[in-house]
Backbone as a printed PyTorch tensor [residue, N CA C, xyz], in Angstrom:
tensor([[[  0.8220,  -1.1930,   0.0000],
         [  0.0000,   0.0000,   0.0000],
         [  0.8660,   1.2570,   0.0000]],

        [[  2.0140,   1.1680,   0.6580],
         [  2.8890,   2.3410,   0.7060],
         [  3.3070,   2.7620,  -0.7030]],

        [[  3.6680,   1.7980,  -1.5210],
         [  4.0930,   2.1220,  -2.8880],
         [  2.9340,   2.7190,  -3.6980]],

        [[  1.7360,   2.1860,  -3.5120],
         [  0.5740,   2.7470,  -4.2090],
         [  0.3120,   4.1830,  -3.7670]],

        [[  0.5150,   4.4550,  -2.4940],
         [  0.3650,   5.8290,  -2.0040],
         [  1.4230,   6.7330,  -2.6280]],

        [[  2.6490,   6.2430,  -2.7090],
         [  3.7470,   7.0490,  -3.2570],
         [  3.5190,   7.4380,  -4.7100]],

        [[  2.8970,   6.5660,  -5.4800],
         [  2.6720,   6.8760,  -6.8990],
         [  1.3140,   7.5450,  -7.1430]],

        [[  0.5870,   7.8330,  -6.0590],
         [ -0.6280,   8.6230,  -6.1770],
         [ -1.9250,   7.8520,  -6.3070]],

        [[ -1.8710,   6.5340,  -6.2410],
         [ -3.0930,   5.7530,  -6.4050],
         [ -4.0850,   6.0240,  -5.2780]],

        [[ -3.6110,   6.1280,  -4.0600],
         [ -4.5290,   6.3450,  -2.9470],
         [ -5.1330,   7.7450,  -2.9600]],

        [[ -4.5250,   8.6480,  -3.6870],
         [ -5.0610,   9.9990,  -3.8000],
         [ -5.8860,  10.2350,  -5.0440]],

        [[ -6.1780,   9.1740,  -5.7810],
         [ -6.8800,   9.3760,  -7.0510],
         [ -8.3020,   9.8940,  -6.8730]],

        [[ -8.9380,   9.6100,  -5.7430],
         [-10.3070,  10.0870,  -5.5200],
         [-10.3470,  11.3790,  -4.7080]],

        [[ -9.1810,  11.8430,  -4.3000],
         [ -9.1080,  13.0840,  -3.5250],
         [ -9.1350,  14.2610,  -4.5050]],

        [[-10.0120,  15.2240,  -4.2890],
         [-10.0600,  16.3850,  -5.1910],
         [ -8.7010,  17.0980,  -5.2860]],

        [[ -8.4420,  17.6620,  -6.4300],
         [ -7.1550,  18.3130,  -6.6860],
         [ -6.8500,  19.4290,  -5.6890]],

        [[ -7.8750,  20.1490,  -5.2210],
         [ -7.6190,  21.2470,  -4.2860],
         [ -7.0970,  20.7730,  -2.9320]],

        [[ -7.1640,  19.4580,  -2.6980],
         [ -6.6220,  18.8890,  -1.4540],
         [ -5.3820,  18.0540,  -1.7170]],

        [[ -4.8320,  18.1600,  -2.9190],
         [ -3.5830,  17.4800,  -3.2430],
         [ -3.7100,  16.1590,  -3.9650]],

        [[ -4.9160,  15.7580,  -4.2930],
         [ -5.1170,  14.4880,  -4.9910],
         [ -5.1830,  14.6500,  -6.4920]],

        [[ -5.5050,  13.5590,  -7.1570],
         [ -5.6220,  13.5730,  -8.6130],
         [ -6.9930,  14.0230,  -9.0810]],

        [[ -8.0000,  13.8510,  -8.2320],
         [ -9.3500,  14.2670,  -8.5880],
         [ -9.9890,  13.4420,  -9.6810]],

        [[ -9.6110,  12.1730,  -9.7780],
         [-10.2000,  11.3190, -10.8130],
         [-11.6630,  11.0520, -10.5080]],

        [[-12.4280,  10.8730, -11.5520],
         [-13.8320,  10.5320, -11.3980],
         [-14.0180,   9.0590, -11.0780]],

        [[-15.2540,   8.6760, -10.9290],
         [-15.5640,   7.2960, -10.5610],
         [-15.1130,   6.3080, -11.6290]],

        [[-15.3920,   6.5820, -12.8870],
         [-15.0090,   5.6610, -13.9610],
         [-13.5030,   5.4810, -14.0170]],

        [[-12.7580,   6.5630, -13.9420],
         [-11.2970,   6.4690, -13.9630],
         [-10.7830,   5.6500, -12.7810]],

        [[-11.3630,   5.8710, -11.6190],
         [-10.9530,   5.1210, -10.4310],
         [-11.2410,   3.6360, -10.5850]],

        [[-12.3940,   3.3120, -11.1670],
         [-12.7510,   1.9070, -11.3890],
         [-11.7760,   1.2490, -12.3540]],

        [[-11.3680,   1.9670, -13.3780],
         [-10.4040,   1.4070, -14.3340],
         [ -9.0630,   1.1190, -13.6630]],

        [[ -8.6250,   2.0120, -12.7840],
         [ -7.3890,   1.7790, -12.0390],
         [ -7.5440,   0.5540, -11.1430]],

        [[ -8.6550,   0.4660, -10.4290],
         [ -8.9070,  -0.6850,  -9.5560],
         [ -8.9670,  -1.9920, -10.3540]],

        [[ -9.5310,  -1.9370, -11.5300],
         [ -9.5910,  -3.1320, -12.3760],
         [ -8.1830,  -3.6230, -12.7100]],

        [[ -7.3020,  -2.7030, -13.0430],
         [ -5.9310,  -3.0930, -13.3750],
         [ -5.1990,  -3.6580, -12.1550]],

        [[ -5.4010,  -3.0590, -11.0040],
         [ -4.7940,  -3.5890,  -9.7730],
         [ -5.3530,  -4.9770,  -9.4890]],

        [[ -6.6610,  -5.1440,  -9.6700],
         [ -7.3080,  -6.4220,  -9.4230],
         [ -6.8310,  -7.5370, -10.3270]],

        [[ -6.3360,  -7.2130, -11.5060],
         [ -5.7830,  -8.2320, -12.3950],
         [ -4.5390,  -8.8790, -11.7870]],

        [[ -3.8530,  -8.1220, -10.9530],
         [ -2.6320,  -8.6260, -10.3240],
         [ -2.9150,  -9.1910,  -8.9420]],

        [[ -3.7200,  -8.4540,  -8.1540],
         [ -3.9980,  -8.8910,  -6.7820],
         [ -5.3640,  -8.3700,  -6.3400]],

        [[ -6.2990,  -9.2850,  -6.2150],
         [ -7.6580,  -8.9260,  -5.8110],
         [ -7.6870,  -8.2980,  -4.4270]],

        [[ -6.9080,  -8.8290,  -3.4960],
         [ -6.8960,  -8.3350,  -2.1140],
         [ -6.4170,  -6.8840,  -2.0640]],

        [[ -5.3920,  -6.5600,  -2.8240],
         [ -4.8940,  -5.1920,  -2.8720],
         [ -5.9390,  -4.2590,  -3.4830]],

        [[ -6.6000,  -4.7150,  -4.5270],
         [ -7.6420,  -3.9000,  -5.1540],
         [ -8.7630,  -3.6000,  -4.1670]],

        [[ -9.1420,  -4.5710,  -3.3650],
         [-10.2050,  -4.3510,  -2.3790],
         [ -9.7510,  -3.4040,  -1.2680]],

        [[ -8.4850,  -3.4800,  -0.8910],
         [ -7.9500,  -2.5490,   0.1110],
         [ -7.9480,  -1.1270,  -0.4360]],

        [[ -7.5430,  -0.9590,  -1.6850],
         [ -7.5590,   0.3600,  -2.3140],
         [ -8.9910,   0.8510,  -2.4500]],

        [[ -9.9110,  -0.0290,  -2.8090],
         [-11.3150,   0.3540,  -2.9240],
         [-11.8390,   0.8870,  -1.5930]],

        [[-11.4750,   0.2320,  -0.4990],
         [-11.9020,   0.7170,   0.8080],
         [-11.4000,   2.1160,   1.0900]],

        [[-10.1960,   2.3930,   0.6420],
         [ -9.5860,   3.7060,   0.8720],
         [-10.1700,   4.7690,  -0.0430]],

        [[-10.1510,   4.5220,  -1.3420],
         [-10.5660,   5.5640,  -2.2850],
         [-12.0510,   5.5210,  -2.6030]],

        [[-12.6360,   4.3530,  -2.6050],
         [-14.0160,   4.2260,  -3.0110],
         [-15.0050,   4.5710,  -1.9200]],

        [[-14.5980,   4.3670,  -0.7030],
         [-15.5270,   4.5970,   0.3950],
         [-15.0980,   5.8190,   1.1970]],

        [[-13.9740,   5.7170,   1.8290],
         [-13.5510,   6.7590,   2.7650],
         [-13.3480,   8.1120,   2.0900]],

        [[-12.5390,   8.1700,   1.0760],
         [-12.2250,   9.4610,   0.4420],
         [-13.4470,  10.1030,  -0.1970]],

        [[-14.2340,   9.3190,  -0.8760],
         [-15.4120,   9.8860,  -1.5460],
         [-16.4370,  10.3840,  -0.5380]],

        [[-16.6210,   9.6520,   0.5530],
         [-17.5670,  10.0840,   1.5850],
         [-17.0760,  11.3740,   2.2260]],

        [[-15.7960,  11.4130,   2.5750],
         [-15.2380,  12.6070,   3.2130],
         [-15.3070,  13.7930,   2.2610]],

        [[-14.8830,  13.6070,   1.0140],
         [-14.8560,  14.7370,   0.0820],
         [-16.2610,  15.2160,  -0.3050]],

        [[-17.2530,  14.3620,  -0.1570],
         [-18.6180,  14.7470,  -0.5030],
         [-19.3950,  15.3290,   0.6730]],

        [[-19.2420,  14.7310,   1.8540],
         [-20.1310,  15.0780,   2.9580],
         [-19.4820,  15.7420,   4.1670]],

        [[-18.1800,  15.6640,   4.3010],
         [-17.5370,  16.2040,   5.5060],
         [-17.4630,  17.7240,   5.4720]],

        [[-17.4410,  18.3410,   6.6500],
         [-17.2350,  19.7960,   6.7010],
         [-15.8410,  20.1570,   6.1710]],

        [[-15.7100,  21.3750,   5.7310],
         [-14.4470,  21.8330,   5.1440],
         [-13.2540,  21.6150,   6.0760]],

        [[-13.4220,  21.8310,   7.3540],
         [-12.3020,  21.6550,   8.2940],
         [-11.8090,  20.2120,   8.3160]],

        [[-12.7080,  19.2630,   8.2130],
         [-12.3280,  17.8430,   8.1830],
         [-11.6480,  17.5130,   6.8580]],

        [[-12.1780,  18.0480,   5.7680],
         [-11.5680,  17.8160,   4.4550],
         [-10.1240,  18.2980,   4.4450]],

        [[ -9.8800,  19.5080,   4.9620],
         [ -8.5290,  20.0710,   4.9780],
         [ -7.5910,  19.2870,   5.8730]],

        [[ -8.1350,  18.6460,   6.8780],
         [ -7.3100,  17.8900,   7.8230],
         [ -6.9480,  16.5060,   7.2930]],

        [[ -7.8990,  15.8220,   6.6840],
         [ -7.7120,  14.4050,   6.3170],
         [ -7.2660,  14.1900,   4.8770]],

        [[ -7.9130,  14.8260,   3.9190],
         [ -7.6750,  14.5120,   2.5090],
         [ -6.2250,  14.7440,   2.0480]],

        [[ -5.5600,  15.8180,   2.4390],
         [ -4.1630,  15.9570,   2.0100],
         [ -3.2580,  14.8440,   2.5430]],

        [[ -3.5750,  14.3210,   3.7160],
         [ -2.7660,  13.2450,   4.2860],
         [ -2.9730,  11.9380,   3.5120]],

        [[ -4.1700,  11.7400,   2.9770],
         [ -4.4270,  10.5570,   2.1670],
         [ -3.7280,  10.6890,   0.8160]],

        [[ -3.7840,  11.8780,   0.2470],
         [ -3.2080,  12.1160,  -1.0800],
         [ -1.6840,  12.1340,  -1.0750]],

        [[ -1.0870,  12.4080,   0.0710],
         [  0.3760,  12.5400,   0.2400],
         [  0.8290,  13.7620,  -0.4660]]])
């Protein structure tokens, strides 16, 4: 997971204003599909990070929480 974070995969769902790539859902799914071709378990771990946590925070959290958490996820 550390290497995926270093190359920006874990920040793909984080909006650009918080340091992420700001990829949409389709782009994120395509990345997860490619990871899943190599390792299903890793793809599911990434899905938990970008598909659930980041999207929920970036959509529903107050601005103060977004500024605190999202840049740390995006690295």
